[in-house]
PDB file of N, H, CA, C and O in Angstrom:
ATOM      1  N   MET A   1       4.931  19.000 -12.400  1.00  0.00           N
ATOM      2  CA  MET A   1       4.156  19.205 -13.613  1.00  0.00           C
ATOM      3  C   MET A   1       2.844  18.408 -13.560  1.00  0.00           C
ATOM      4  O   MET A   1       1.774  18.914 -13.897  1.00  0.00           O
ATOM      5  N   PHE A   2       2.967  17.131 -13.120  1.00  0.00           N
ATOM      6  H   PHE A   2       3.836  16.720 -12.846  1.00  0.00           H
ATOM      7  CA  PHE A   2       1.753  16.313 -13.060  1.00  0.00           C
ATOM      8  C   PHE A   2       0.795  16.834 -11.999  1.00  0.00           C
ATOM      9  O   PHE A   2      -0.423  16.740 -12.155  1.00  0.00           O
ATOM     10  N   GLN A   3       1.344  17.381 -10.920  1.00  0.00           N
ATOM     11  H   GLN A   3       2.333  17.457 -10.793  1.00  0.00           H
ATOM     12  CA  GLN A   3       0.476  17.923  -9.879  1.00  0.00           C
ATOM     13  C   GLN A   3      -0.349  19.090 -10.427  1.00  0.00           C
ATOM     14  O   GLN A   3      -1.541  19.206 -10.144  1.00  0.00           O
ATOM     15  N   TYR A   4       0.292  19.940 -11.204  1.00  0.00           N
ATOM     16  H   TYR A   4       1.260  19.846 -11.434  1.00  0.00           H
ATOM     17  CA  TYR A   4      -0.416  21.060 -11.835  1.00  0.00           C
ATOM     18  C   TYR A   4      -1.510  20.541 -12.764  1.00  0.00           C
ATOM     19  O   TYR A   4      -2.636  21.039 -12.746  1.00  0.00           O
ATOM     20  N   LEU A   5      -1.172  19.534 -13.582  1.00  0.00           N
ATOM     21  H   LEU A   5      -0.258  19.130 -13.597  1.00  0.00           H
ATOM     22  CA  LEU A   5      -2.156  18.982 -14.519  1.00  0.00           C
ATOM     23  C   LEU A   5      -3.315  18.312 -13.782  1.00  0.00           C
ATOM     24  O   LEU A   5      -4.471  18.439 -14.185  1.00  0.00           O
ATOM     25  N   ARG A   6      -2.996  17.592 -12.693  1.00  0.00           N
ATOM     26  H   ARG A   6      -2.057  17.489 -12.365  1.00  0.00           H
ATOM     27  CA  ARG A   6      -4.056  16.943 -11.912  1.00  0.00           C
ATOM     28  C   ARG A   6      -4.992  17.991 -11.315  1.00  0.00           C
ATOM     29  O   ARG A   6      -6.214  17.873 -11.397  1.00  0.00           O
ATOM     30  N   ARG A   7      -4.391  19.020 -10.713  1.00  0.00           N
ATOM     31  H   ARG A   7      -3.398  19.116 -10.646  1.00  0.00           H
ATOM     32  CA  ARG A   7      -5.183  20.054 -10.065  1.00  0.00           C
ATOM     33  C   ARG A   7      -6.040  20.829 -11.076  1.00  0.00           C
ATOM     34  O   ARG A   7      -7.226  21.071 -10.849  1.00  0.00           O
ATOM     35  N   ARG A   8      -5.421  21.208 -12.180  1.00  0.00           N
ATOM     36  H   ARG A   8      -4.458  21.012 -12.364  1.00  0.00           H
ATOM     37  CA  ARG A   8      -6.156  21.982 -13.196  1.00  0.00           C
ATOM     38  C   ARG A   8      -7.218  21.110 -13.877  1.00  0.00           C
ATOM     39  O   ARG A   8      -8.310  21.584 -14.193  1.00  0.00           O
ATOM     40  N   GLY A   9      -6.887  19.832 -14.101  1.00  0.00           N
ATOM     41  H   GLY A   9      -6.000  19.448 -13.845  1.00  0.00           H
ATOM     42  CA  GLY A   9      -7.872  18.928 -14.682  1.00  0.00           C
ATOM     43  C   GLY A   9      -9.085  18.761 -13.795  1.00  0.00           C
ATOM     44  O   GLY A   9     -10.212  18.686 -14.284  1.00  0.00           O
ATOM     45  N   LEU A  10      -8.861  18.702 -12.481  1.00  0.00           N
ATOM     46  H   LEU A  10      -7.946  18.763 -12.084  1.00  0.00           H
ATOM     47  CA  LEU A  10      -9.980  18.595 -11.547  1.00  0.00           C
ATOM     48  C   LEU A  10     -10.806  19.873 -11.556  1.00  0.00           C
ATOM     49  O   LEU A  10     -12.035  19.834 -11.618  1.00  0.00           O
ATOM     50  N   ARG A  11     -10.109  21.012 -11.493  1.00  0.00           N
ATOM     51  H   ARG A  11      -9.111  21.044 -11.442  1.00  0.00           H
ATOM     52  CA  ARG A  11     -10.798  22.294 -11.415  1.00  0.00           C
ATOM     53  C   ARG A  11     -11.523  22.648 -12.721  1.00  0.00           C
ATOM     54  O   ARG A  11     -12.698  23.015 -12.706  1.00  0.00           O
ATOM     55  N   GLU A  12     -10.826  22.536 -13.823  1.00  0.00           N
ATOM     56  H   GLU A  12      -9.872  22.237 -13.835  1.00  0.00           H
ATOM     57  CA  GLU A  12     -11.400  22.967 -15.109  1.00  0.00           C
ATOM     58  C   GLU A  12     -12.266  21.886 -15.761  1.00  0.00           C
ATOM     59  O   GLU A  12     -13.242  22.194 -16.445  1.00  0.00           O
ATOM     60  N   GLY A  13     -11.900  20.610 -15.541  1.00  0.00           N
ATOM     61  H   GLY A  13     -11.108  20.361 -14.985  1.00  0.00           H
ATOM     62  CA  GLY A  13     -12.606  19.524 -16.207  1.00  0.00           C
ATOM     63  C   GLY A  13     -13.802  19.011 -15.430  1.00  0.00           C
ATOM     64  O   GLY A  13     -14.917  18.989 -15.950  1.00  0.00           O
ATOM     65  N   PHE A  14     -13.582  18.599 -14.189  1.00  0.00           N
ATOM     66  H   PHE A  14     -12.676  18.617 -13.766  1.00  0.00           H
ATOM     67  CA  PHE A  14     -14.685  18.029 -13.403  1.00  0.00           C
ATOM     68  C   PHE A  14     -15.614  19.105 -12.869  1.00  0.00           C
ATOM     69  O   PHE A  14     -16.835  18.949 -12.896  1.00  0.00           O
ATOM     70  N   LEU A  15     -15.033  20.200 -12.383  1.00  0.00           N
ATOM     71  H   LEU A  15     -14.042  20.327 -12.361  1.00  0.00           H
ATOM     72  CA  LEU A  15     -15.864  21.264 -11.821  1.00  0.00           C
ATOM     73  C   LEU A  15     -16.260  22.299 -12.861  1.00  0.00           C
ATOM     74  O   LEU A  15     -17.240  23.021 -12.680  1.00  0.00           O
ATOM     75  N   GLY A  16     -15.509  22.374 -13.938  1.00  0.00           N
ATOM     76  H   GLY A  16     -14.713  21.788 -14.084  1.00  0.00           H
ATOM     77  CA  GLY A  16     -15.805  23.329 -15.013  1.00  0.00           C
ATOM     78  C   GLY A  16     -16.508  22.630 -16.168  1.00  0.00           C
ATOM     79  O   GLY A  16     -17.213  21.640 -15.978  1.00  0.00           O
ATOM     80  N   GLU A  17     -16.304  23.159 -17.356  1.00  0.00           N
ATOM     81  H   GLU A  17     -15.731  23.964 -17.510  1.00  0.00           H
ATOM     82  CA  GLU A  17     -16.999  22.606 -18.515  1.00  0.00           C
ATOM     83  C   GLU A  17     -16.056  22.127 -19.610  1.00  0.00           C
ATOM     84  O   GLU A  17     -16.508  21.773 -20.699  1.00  0.00           O
ATOM     85  N   SER A  18     -14.769  22.111 -19.344  1.00  0.00           N
ATOM     86  H   SER A  18     -14.402  22.398 -18.459  1.00  0.00           H
ATOM     87  CA  SER A  18     -13.808  21.783 -20.392  1.00  0.00           C
ATOM     88  C   SER A  18     -13.576  20.279 -20.497  1.00  0.00           C
ATOM     89  O   SER A  18     -13.072  19.658 -19.561  1.00  0.00           O
ATOM     90  N   ARG A  19     -13.939  19.706 -21.616  1.00  0.00           N
ATOM     91  H   ARG A  19     -14.348  20.211 -22.376  1.00  0.00           H
ATOM     92  CA  ARG A  19     -13.714  18.281 -21.850  1.00  0.00           C
ATOM     93  C   ARG A  19     -12.233  17.980 -21.998  1.00  0.00           C
ATOM     94  O   ARG A  19     -11.766  16.936 -21.542  1.00  0.00           O
ATOM     95  N   LEU A  20     -11.498  18.870 -22.621  1.00  0.00           N
ATOM     96  H   LEU A  20     -11.878  19.718 -22.991  1.00  0.00           H
ATOM     97  CA  LEU A  20     -10.066  18.682 -22.813  1.00  0.00           C
ATOM     98  C   LEU A  20      -9.348  18.576 -21.468  1.00  0.00           C
ATOM     99  O   LEU A  20      -8.516  17.688 -21.278  1.00  0.00           O
ATOM    100  N   TRP A  21      -9.666  19.478 -20.534  1.00  0.00           N
ATOM    101  H   TRP A  21     -10.342  20.199 -20.689  1.00  0.00           H
ATOM    102  CA  TRP A  21      -9.023  19.424 -19.228  1.00  0.00           C
ATOM    103  C   TRP A  21      -9.475  18.208 -18.427  1.00  0.00           C
ATOM    104  O   TRP A  21      -8.722  17.704 -17.594  1.00  0.00           O
ATOM    105  N   MET A  22     -10.690  17.734 -18.668  1.00  0.00           N
ATOM    106  H   MET A  22     -11.302  18.144 -19.345  1.00  0.00           H
ATOM    107  CA  MET A  22     -11.133  16.525 -17.982  1.00  0.00           C
ATOM    108  C   MET A  22     -10.319  15.322 -18.467  1.00  0.00           C
ATOM    109  O   MET A  22      -9.919  14.486 -17.658  1.00  0.00           O
ATOM    110  N   VAL A  23     -10.073  15.226 -19.762  1.00  0.00           N
ATOM    111  H   VAL A  23     -10.398  15.905 -20.419  1.00  0.00           H
ATOM    112  CA  VAL A  23      -9.266  14.133 -20.310  1.00  0.00           C
ATOM    113  C   VAL A  23      -7.836  14.224 -19.790  1.00  0.00           C
ATOM    114  O   VAL A  23      -7.249  13.213 -19.405  1.00  0.00           O
ATOM    115  N   ILE A  24      -7.275  15.433 -19.777  1.00  0.00           N
ATOM    116  H   ILE A  24      -7.752  16.254 -20.089  1.00  0.00           H
ATOM    117  CA  ILE A  24      -5.919  15.619 -19.254  1.00  0.00           C
ATOM    118  C   ILE A  24      -5.869  15.259 -17.769  1.00  0.00           C
ATOM    119  O   ILE A  24      -4.917  14.626 -17.314  1.00  0.00           O
ATOM    120  N   GLY A  25      -6.883  15.658 -17.025  1.00  0.00           N
ATOM    121  H   GLY A  25      -7.656  16.172 -17.395  1.00  0.00           H
ATOM    122  CA  GLY A  25      -6.938  15.338 -15.592  1.00  0.00           C
ATOM    123  C   GLY A  25      -7.039  13.846 -15.336  1.00  0.00           C
ATOM    124  O   GLY A  25      -6.365  13.325 -14.448  1.00  0.00           O
ATOM    125  N   VAL A  26      -7.867  13.156 -16.096  1.00  0.00           N
ATOM    126  H   VAL A  26      -8.414  13.579 -16.818  1.00  0.00           H
ATOM    127  CA  VAL A  26      -8.004  11.694 -15.935  1.00  0.00           C
ATOM    128  C   VAL A  26      -6.677  11.004 -16.252  1.00  0.00           C
ATOM    129  O   VAL A  26      -6.272  10.080 -15.546  1.00  0.00           O
ATOM    130  N   ALA A  27      -6.005  11.448 -17.303  1.00  0.00           N
ATOM    131  H   ALA A  27      -6.333  12.198 -17.876  1.00  0.00           H
ATOM    132  CA  ALA A  27      -4.717  10.855 -17.660  1.00  0.00           C
ATOM    133  C   ALA A  27      -3.677  11.125 -16.577  1.00  0.00           C
ATOM    134  O   ALA A  27      -2.927  10.221 -16.208  1.00  0.00           O
ATOM    135  N   ALA A  28      -3.620  12.350 -16.064  1.00  0.00           N
ATOM    136  H   ALA A  28      -4.229  13.084 -16.364  1.00  0.00           H
ATOM    137  CA  ALA A  28      -2.640  12.698 -15.029  1.00  0.00           C
ATOM    138  C   ALA A  28      -2.914  11.937 -13.737  1.00  0.00           C
ATOM    139  O   ALA A  28      -1.979  11.465 -13.091  1.00  0.00           O
ATOM    140  N   TRP A  29      -4.189  11.812 -13.349  1.00  0.00           N
ATOM    141  H   TRP A  29      -4.948  12.196 -13.873  1.00  0.00           H
ATOM    142  CA  TRP A  29      -4.526  11.053 -12.138  1.00  0.00           C
ATOM    143  C   TRP A  29      -4.226   9.569 -12.323  1.00  0.00           C
ATOM    144  O   TRP A  29      -3.809   8.905 -11.374  1.00  0.00           O
ATOM    145  N   SER A  30      -4.429   9.043 -13.515  1.00  0.00           N
ATOM    146  H   SER A  30      -4.767   9.582 -14.286  1.00  0.00           H
ATOM    147  CA  SER A  30      -4.125   7.635 -13.780  1.00  0.00           C
ATOM    148  C   SER A  30      -2.631   7.374 -13.633  1.00  0.00           C
ATOM    149  O   SER A  30      -2.229   6.383 -13.023  1.00  0.00           O
ATOM    150  N   VAL A  31      -1.810   8.259 -14.188  1.00  0.00           N
ATOM    151  H   VAL A  31      -2.137   9.064 -14.683  1.00  0.00           H
ATOM    152  CA  VAL A  31      -0.358   8.119 -14.045  1.00  0.00           C
ATOM    153  C   VAL A  31       0.038   8.196 -12.572  1.00  0.00           C
ATOM    154  O   VAL A  31       0.876   7.420 -12.112  1.00  0.00           O
ATOM    155  N   HIS A  32      -0.556   9.119 -11.839  1.00  0.00           N
ATOM    156  H   HIS A  32      -1.237   9.749 -12.212  1.00  0.00           H
ATOM    157  CA  HIS A  32      -0.259   9.277 -10.411  1.00  0.00           C
ATOM    158  C   HIS A  32      -0.613   8.012  -9.629  1.00  0.00           C
ATOM    159  O   HIS A  32       0.183   7.550  -8.811  1.00  0.00           O
ATOM    160  N   LEU A  33      -1.785   7.453  -9.869  1.00  0.00           N
ATOM    161  H   LEU A  33      -2.432   7.828 -10.534  1.00  0.00           H
ATOM    162  CA  LEU A  33      -2.214   6.260  -9.139  1.00  0.00           C
ATOM    163  C   LEU A  33      -1.376   5.039  -9.510  1.00  0.00           C
ATOM    164  O   LEU A  33      -1.061   4.224  -8.643  1.00  0.00           O
ATOM    165  N   LEU A  34      -1.016   4.902 -10.772  1.00  0.00           N
ATOM    166  H   LEU A  34      -1.272   5.565 -11.476  1.00  0.00           H
ATOM    167  CA  LEU A  34      -0.168   3.783 -11.178  1.00  0.00           C
ATOM    168  C   LEU A  34       1.217   3.869 -10.543  1.00  0.00           C
ATOM    169  O   LEU A  34       1.787   2.850 -10.152  1.00  0.00           O
ATOM    170  N   ARG A  35       1.749   5.066 -10.440  1.00  0.00           N
ATOM    171  H   ARG A  35       1.286   5.893 -10.757  1.00  0.00           H
ATOM    172  CA  ARG A  35       3.047   5.235  -9.774  1.00  0.00           C
ATOM    173  C   ARG A  35       2.965   4.850  -8.305  1.00  0.00           C
ATOM    174  O   ARG A  35       3.875   4.207  -7.781  1.00  0.00           O
ATOM    175  N   ARG A  36       1.882   5.237  -7.636  1.00  0.00           N
ATOM    176  H   ARG A  36       1.143   5.760  -8.062  1.00  0.00           H
ATOM    177  CA  ARG A  36       1.733   4.903  -6.217  1.00  0.00           C
ATOM    178  C   ARG A  36       1.584   3.404  -6.008  1.00  0.00           C
ATOM    179  O   ARG A  36       2.085   2.867  -5.020  1.00  0.00           O
ATOM    180  N   LEU A  37       0.901   2.718  -6.924  1.00  0.00           N
ATOM    181  H   LEU A  37       0.494   3.154  -7.727  1.00  0.00           H
ATOM    182  CA  LEU A  37       0.711   1.281  -6.781  1.00  0.00           C
ATOM    183  C   LEU A  37       2.014   0.507  -7.008  1.00  0.00           C
ATOM    184  O   LEU A  37       2.210  -0.555  -6.416  1.00  0.00           O
ATOM    185  N   ARG A  38       2.892   1.022  -7.847  1.00  0.00           N
ATOM    186  H   ARG A  38       2.733   1.884  -8.327  1.00  0.00           H
ATOM    187  CA  ARG A  38       4.128   0.320  -8.164  1.00  0.00           C
ATOM    188  C   ARG A  38       5.219   0.535  -7.127  1.00  0.00           C
ATOM    189  O   ARG A  38       6.141  -0.278  -7.048  1.00  0.00           O
ATOM    190  N   GLU A  39       5.154   1.589  -6.333  1.00  0.00           N
ATOM    191  H   GLU A  39       4.406   2.249  -6.398  1.00  0.00           H
ATOM    192  CA  GLU A  39       6.179   1.852  -5.331  1.00  0.00           C
ATOM    193  C   GLU A  39       6.031   0.847  -4.191  1.00  0.00           C
ATOM    194  O   GLU A  39       4.931   0.643  -3.678  1.00  0.00           O
ATOM    195  N   PRO A  40       7.147   0.218  -3.793  1.00  0.00           N
ATOM    196  CA  PRO A  40       7.051  -0.725  -2.674  1.00  0.00           C
ATOM    197  C   PRO A  40       6.771   0.023  -1.368  1.00  0.00           C
ATOM    198  O   PRO A  40       7.275   1.124  -1.147  1.00  0.00           O
ATOM    199  N   LYS A  41       5.970  -0.586  -0.525  1.00  0.00           N
ATOM    200  H   LYS A  41       5.561  -1.481  -0.705  1.00  0.00           H
ATOM    201  CA  LYS A  41       5.610   0.017   0.752  1.00  0.00           C
ATOM    202  C   LYS A  41       6.472  -0.604   1.851  1.00  0.00           C
ATOM    203  O   LYS A  41       6.464  -1.821   2.038  1.00  0.00           O
ATOM    204  N   VAL A  42       7.206   0.225   2.569  1.00  0.00           N
ATOM    205  H   VAL A  42       7.212   1.213   2.417  1.00  0.00           H
ATOM    206  CA  VAL A  42       8.051  -0.252   3.661  1.00  0.00           C
ATOM    207  C   VAL A  42       7.174  -0.416   4.892  1.00  0.00           C
ATOM    208  O   VAL A  42       6.545   0.539   5.348  1.00  0.00           O
ATOM    209  N   VAL A  43       7.135  -1.631   5.428  1.00  0.00           N
ATOM    210  H   VAL A  43       7.646  -2.407   5.058  1.00  0.00           H
ATOM    211  CA  VAL A  43       6.300  -1.921   6.587  1.00  0.00           C
ATOM    212  C   VAL A  43       7.109  -1.816   7.872  1.00  0.00           C
ATOM    213  O   VAL A  43       6.617  -1.310   8.880  1.00  0.00           O
ATOM    214  N   TYR A  44       8.343  -2.291   7.837  1.00  0.00           N
ATOM    215  H   TYR A  44       8.743  -2.702   7.018  1.00  0.00           H
ATOM    216  CA  TYR A  44       9.194  -2.279   9.022  1.00  0.00           C
ATOM    217  C   TYR A  44      10.635  -2.097   8.581  1.00  0.00           C
ATOM    218  O   TYR A  44      11.072  -2.702   7.602  1.00  0.00           O
ATOM    219  N   GLN A  45      11.369  -1.270   9.296  1.00  0.00           N
ATOM    220  H   GLN A  45      11.014  -0.778  10.091  1.00  0.00           H
ATOM    221  CA  GLN A  45      12.768  -1.043   8.958  1.00  0.00           C
ATOM    222  C   GLN A  45      13.544  -0.894  10.259  1.00  0.00           C
ATOM    223  O   GLN A  45      13.197  -0.083  11.116  1.00  0.00           O
ATOM    224  N   ALA A  46      14.600  -1.690  10.391  1.00  0.00           N
ATOM    225  H   ALA A  46      14.882  -2.349   9.694  1.00  0.00           H
ATOM    226  CA  ALA A  46      15.442  -1.620  11.577  1.00  0.00           C
ATOM    227  C   ALA A  46      16.834  -2.114  11.223  1.00  0.00           C
ATOM    228  O   ALA A  46      17.020  -2.857  10.259  1.00  0.00           O
ATOM    229  N   GLU A  47      17.803  -1.692  12.013  1.00  0.00           N
ATOM    230  H   GLU A  47      17.653  -1.088  12.796  1.00  0.00           H
ATOM    231  CA  GLU A  47      19.171  -2.144  11.811  1.00  0.00           C
ATOM    232  C   GLU A  47      19.482  -3.187  12.872  1.00  0.00           C
ATOM    233  O   GLU A  47      19.306  -2.944  14.066  1.00  0.00           O
ATOM    234  N   LEU A  48      19.945  -4.350  12.428  1.00  0.00           N
ATOM    235  H   LEU A  48      20.087  -4.548  11.458  1.00  0.00           H
ATOM    236  CA  LEU A  48      20.254  -5.433  13.355  1.00  0.00           C
ATOM    237  C   LEU A  48      21.703  -5.335  13.807  1.00  0.00           C
ATOM    238  O   LEU A  48      22.601  -5.032  13.021  1.00  0.00           O
ATOM    239  N   GLU A  49      21.906  -5.595  15.070  1.00  0.00           N
ATOM    240  H   GLU A  49      21.177  -5.841  15.709  1.00  0.00           H
ATOM    241  CA  GLU A  49      23.254  -5.651  15.635  1.00  0.00           C
ATOM    242  C   GLU A  49      23.793  -7.064  15.411  1.00  0.00           C
ATOM    243  O   GLU A  49      23.018  -7.992  15.178  1.00  0.00           O
ATOM    244  N   PRO A  50      25.112  -7.231  15.478  1.00  0.00           N
ATOM    245  CA  PRO A  50      25.675  -8.577  15.339  1.00  0.00           C
ATOM    246  C   PRO A  50      25.096  -9.526  16.392  1.00  0.00           C
ATOM    247  O   PRO A  50      25.044  -9.203  17.579  1.00  0.00           O
ATOM    248  N   GLY A  51      24.669 -10.682  15.940  1.00  0.00           N
ATOM    249  H   GLY A  51      24.710 -10.944  14.976  1.00  0.00           H
ATOM    250  CA  GLY A  51      24.083 -11.681  16.839  1.00  0.00           C
ATOM    251  C   GLY A  51      22.565 -11.628  16.902  1.00  0.00           C
ATOM    252  O   GLY A  51      21.942 -12.572  17.385  1.00  0.00           O
ATOM    253  N   GLN A  52      21.965 -10.566  16.435  1.00  0.00           N
ATOM    254  H   GLN A  52      22.471  -9.798  16.042  1.00  0.00           H
ATOM    255  CA  GLN A  52      20.513 -10.473  16.433  1.00  0.00           C
ATOM    256  C   GLN A  52      19.963 -11.147  15.183  1.00  0.00           C
ATOM    257  O   GLN A  52      20.657 -11.277  14.174  1.00  0.00           O
ATOM    258  N   SER A  53      18.706 -11.571  15.267  1.00  0.00           N
ATOM    259  H   SER A  53      18.143 -11.465  16.086  1.00  0.00           H
ATOM    260  CA  SER A  53      18.068 -12.179  14.103  1.00  0.00           C
ATOM    261  C   SER A  53      16.651 -11.638  13.967  1.00  0.00           C
ATOM    262  O   SER A  53      16.087 -11.075  14.906  1.00  0.00           O
ATOM    263  N   LEU A  54      16.099 -11.820  12.795  1.00  0.00           N
ATOM    264  H   LEU A  54      16.557 -12.277  12.032  1.00  0.00           H
ATOM    265  CA  LEU A  54      14.752 -11.376  12.499  1.00  0.00           C
ATOM    266  C   LEU A  54      13.994 -12.554  11.908  1.00  0.00           C
ATOM    267  O   LEU A  54      14.441 -13.156  10.933  1.00  0.00           O
ATOM    268  N   VAL A  55      12.852 -12.884  12.492  1.00  0.00           N
ATOM    269  H   VAL A  55      12.488 -12.395  13.285  1.00  0.00           H
ATOM    270  CA  VAL A  55      12.039 -14.001  12.023  1.00  0.00           C
ATOM    271  C   VAL A  55      10.816 -13.426  11.312  1.00  0.00           C
ATOM    272  O   VAL A  55      10.066 -12.631  11.878  1.00  0.00           O
ATOM    273  N   ILE A  56      10.635 -13.845  10.065  1.00  0.00           N
ATOM    274  H   ILE A  56      11.244 -14.491   9.606  1.00  0.00           H
ATOM    275  CA  ILE A  56       9.482 -13.411   9.282  1.00  0.00           C
ATOM    276  C   ILE A  56       8.591 -14.626   9.074  1.00  0.00           C
ATOM    277  O   ILE A  56       9.039 -15.653   8.564  1.00  0.00           O
ATOM    278  N   SER A  57       7.323 -14.505   9.472  1.00  0.00           N
ATOM    279  H   SER A  57       6.959 -13.671   9.886  1.00  0.00           H
ATOM    280  CA  SER A  57       6.413 -15.634   9.387  1.00  0.00           C
ATOM    281  C   SER A  57       5.020 -15.139   9.023  1.00  0.00           C
ATOM    282  O   SER A  57       4.619 -14.040   9.405  1.00  0.00           O
ATOM    283  N   ASP A  58       4.298 -15.954   8.286  1.00  0.00           N
ATOM    284  H   ASP A  58       4.624 -16.847   7.975  1.00  0.00           H
ATOM    285  CA  ASP A  58       2.910 -15.617   7.987  1.00  0.00           C
ATOM    286  C   ASP A  58       1.958 -16.640   8.579  1.00  0.00           C
ATOM    287  O   ASP A  58       0.776 -16.661   8.235  1.00  0.00           O
ATOM    288  N   LEU A  59       2.461 -17.488   9.466  1.00  0.00           N
ATOM    289  H   LEU A  59       3.421 -17.471   9.745  1.00  0.00           H
ATOM    290  CA  LEU A  59       1.631 -18.508  10.095  1.00  0.00           C
ATOM    291  C   LEU A  59       0.989 -17.960  11.357  1.00  0.00           C
ATOM    292  O   LEU A  59       1.622 -17.238  12.126  1.00  0.00           O
ATOM    293  N   ALA A  60      -0.268 -18.308  11.560  1.00  0.00           N
ATOM    294  H   ALA A  60      -0.783 -18.895  10.935  1.00  0.00           H
ATOM    295  CA  ALA A  60      -0.956 -17.918  12.786  1.00  0.00           C
ATOM    296  C   ALA A  60      -0.426 -18.772  13.936  1.00  0.00           C
ATOM    297  O   ALA A  60      -0.091 -19.938  13.725  1.00  0.00           O
ATOM    298  N   PRO A  61      -0.345 -18.231  15.121  1.00  0.00           N
ATOM    299  CA  PRO A  61       0.140 -19.029  16.255  1.00  0.00           C
ATOM    300  C   PRO A  61      -0.808 -20.185  16.565  1.00  0.00           C
ATOM    301  O   PRO A  61      -2.027 -20.048  16.467  1.00  0.00           O
ATOM    302  N   ILE A  62      -0.240 -21.303  16.932  1.00  0.00           N
ATOM    303  H   ILE A  62       0.751 -21.415  17.012  1.00  0.00           H
ATOM    304  CA  ILE A  62      -1.037 -22.476  17.292  1.00  0.00           C
ATOM    305  C   ILE A  62      -1.437 -22.330  18.754  1.00  0.00           C
ATOM    306  O   ILE A  62      -0.590 -22.125  19.622  1.00  0.00           O
ATOM    307  N   GLU A  63      -2.727 -22.439  19.014  1.00  0.00           N
ATOM    308  H   GLU A  63      -3.416 -22.606  18.309  1.00  0.00           H
ATOM    309  CA  GLU A  63      -3.215 -22.262  20.374  1.00  0.00           C
ATOM    310  C   GLU A  63      -3.845 -23.553  20.859  1.00  0.00           C
ATOM    311  O   GLU A  63      -4.474 -24.284  20.093  1.00  0.00           O
ATOM    312  N   ALA A  64      -3.667 -23.822  22.142  1.00  0.00           N
ATOM    313  H   ALA A  64      -3.156 -23.228  22.764  1.00  0.00           H
ATOM    314  CA  ALA A  64      -4.303 -24.987  22.767  1.00  0.00           C
ATOM    315  C   ALA A  64      -5.782 -24.691  22.968  1.00  0.00           C
ATOM    316  O   ALA A  64      -6.198 -23.532  22.942  1.00  0.00           O
ATOM    317  N   LYS A  65      -6.574 -25.734  23.169  1.00  0.00           N
ATOM    318  H   LYS A  65      -6.237 -26.675  23.191  1.00  0.00           H
ATOM    319  CA  LYS A  65      -8.024 -25.558  23.283  1.00  0.00           C
ATOM    320  C   LYS A  65      -8.490 -25.350  24.722  1.00  0.00           C
ATOM    321  O   LYS A  65      -9.664 -25.565  25.025  1.00  0.00           O
ATOM    322  N   GLY A  66      -7.611 -24.945  25.588  1.00  0.00           N
ATOM    323  H   GLY A  66      -6.658 -24.771  25.342  1.00  0.00           H
ATOM    324  CA  GLY A  66      -8.001 -24.663  26.959  1.00  0.00           C
ATOM    325  C   GLY A  66      -6.774 -24.420  27.815  1.00  0.00           C
ATOM    326  O   GLY A  66      -5.654 -24.723  27.403  1.00  0.00           O
ATOM    327  N   PRO A  67      -6.978 -23.881  28.990  1.00  0.00           N
ATOM    328  CA  PRO A  67      -5.829 -23.615  29.857  1.00  0.00           C
ATOM    329  C   PRO A  67      -5.170 -24.916  30.311  1.00  0.00           C
ATOM    330  O   PRO A  67      -5.849 -25.851  30.735  1.00  0.00           O
ATOM    331  N   GLY A  68      -3.859 -24.965  30.221  1.00  0.00           N
ATOM    332  H   GLY A  68      -3.307 -24.206  29.877  1.00  0.00           H
ATOM    333  CA  GLY A  68      -3.113 -26.150  30.650  1.00  0.00           C
ATOM    334  C   GLY A  68      -3.105 -27.273  29.638  1.00  0.00           C
ATOM    335  O   GLY A  68      -2.519 -28.321  29.911  1.00  0.00           O
ATOM    336  N   LYS A  69      -3.725 -27.108  28.484  1.00  0.00           N
ATOM    337  H   LYS A  69      -4.201 -26.257  28.262  1.00  0.00           H
ATOM    338  CA  LYS A  69      -3.765 -28.139  27.459  1.00  0.00           C
ATOM    339  C   LYS A  69      -2.538 -28.043  26.572  1.00  0.00           C
ATOM    340  O   LYS A  69      -2.047 -26.945  26.311  1.00  0.00           O
ATOM    341  N   SER A  70      -2.047 -29.155  26.114  1.00  0.00           N
ATOM    342  H   SER A  70      -2.446 -30.047  26.325  1.00  0.00           H
ATOM    343  CA  SER A  70      -0.899 -29.153  25.203  1.00  0.00           C
ATOM    344  C   SER A  70      -1.407 -29.204  23.756  1.00  0.00           C
ATOM    345  O   SER A  70      -2.538 -29.609  23.484  1.00  0.00           O
ATOM    346  N   VAL A  71      -0.552 -28.789  22.866  1.00  0.00           N
ATOM    347  H   VAL A  71       0.366 -28.459  23.087  1.00  0.00           H
ATOM    348  CA  VAL A  71      -0.901 -28.773  21.451  1.00  0.00           C
ATOM    349  C   VAL A  71      -0.250 -29.936  20.772  1.00  0.00           C
ATOM    350  O   VAL A  71       0.960 -30.128  20.897  1.00  0.00           O
ATOM    351  N   LYS A  72      -1.036 -30.736  20.040  1.00  0.00           N
ATOM    352  H   LYS A  72      -2.019 -30.581  19.940  1.00  0.00           H
ATOM    353  CA  LYS A  72      -0.511 -31.866  19.289  1.00  0.00           C
ATOM    354  C   LYS A  72      -0.466 -31.458  17.814  1.00  0.00           C
ATOM    355  O   LYS A  72      -1.491 -31.116  17.225  1.00  0.00           O
ATOM    356  N   LEU A  73       0.695 -31.498  17.244  1.00  0.00           N
ATOM    357  H   LEU A  73       1.528 -31.776  17.722  1.00  0.00           H
ATOM    358  CA  LEU A  73       0.850 -31.131  15.849  1.00  0.00           C
ATOM    359  C   LEU A  73       0.485 -32.329  14.969  1.00  0.00           C
ATOM    360  O   LEU A  73       0.709 -33.477  15.353  1.00  0.00           O
ATOM    361  N   GLY A  74      -0.066 -32.063  13.813  1.00  0.00           N
ATOM    362  H   GLY A  74      -0.248 -31.130  13.500  1.00  0.00           H
ATOM    363  CA  GLY A  74      -0.378 -33.117  12.865  1.00  0.00           C
ATOM    364  C   GLY A  74      -1.805 -33.602  12.932  1.00  0.00           C
ATOM    365  O   GLY A  74      -2.149 -34.562  12.242  1.00  0.00           O
ATOM    366  N   GLU A  75      -2.643 -32.991  13.721  1.00  0.00           N
ATOM    367  H   GLU A  75      -2.364 -32.211  14.282  1.00  0.00           H
ATOM    368  CA  GLU A  75      -4.047 -33.403  13.784  1.00  0.00           C
ATOM    369  C   GLU A  75      -4.861 -32.748  12.731  1.00  0.00           C
ATOM    370  O   GLU A  75      -6.066 -32.987  12.644  1.00  0.00           O
TER     371      GLU A  75
END
C-alpha cells in the first residue's frame, strides 16, 4: 500500500500538479525512510562450531615505527 502511495505521490505530486498527492507522497516516503533507519543492519553472520570464538574489536592495530622495531605500550 505504501509503495503505491509513494509511487503515485511522486508521479502525481512532484511531476504533476496535485498538492494533495505531493503531501501524501512526502508522508509515505517519510514513513518508508524512518522504517529503513530503524531496521538493524546485519554486517556479518556466521555459525560457530564448538571450540571456535569470535573477537569483536574497534581498536586500530598497534604498529611499530619501522621494520624490526618493537612496540612499547603505555607511551
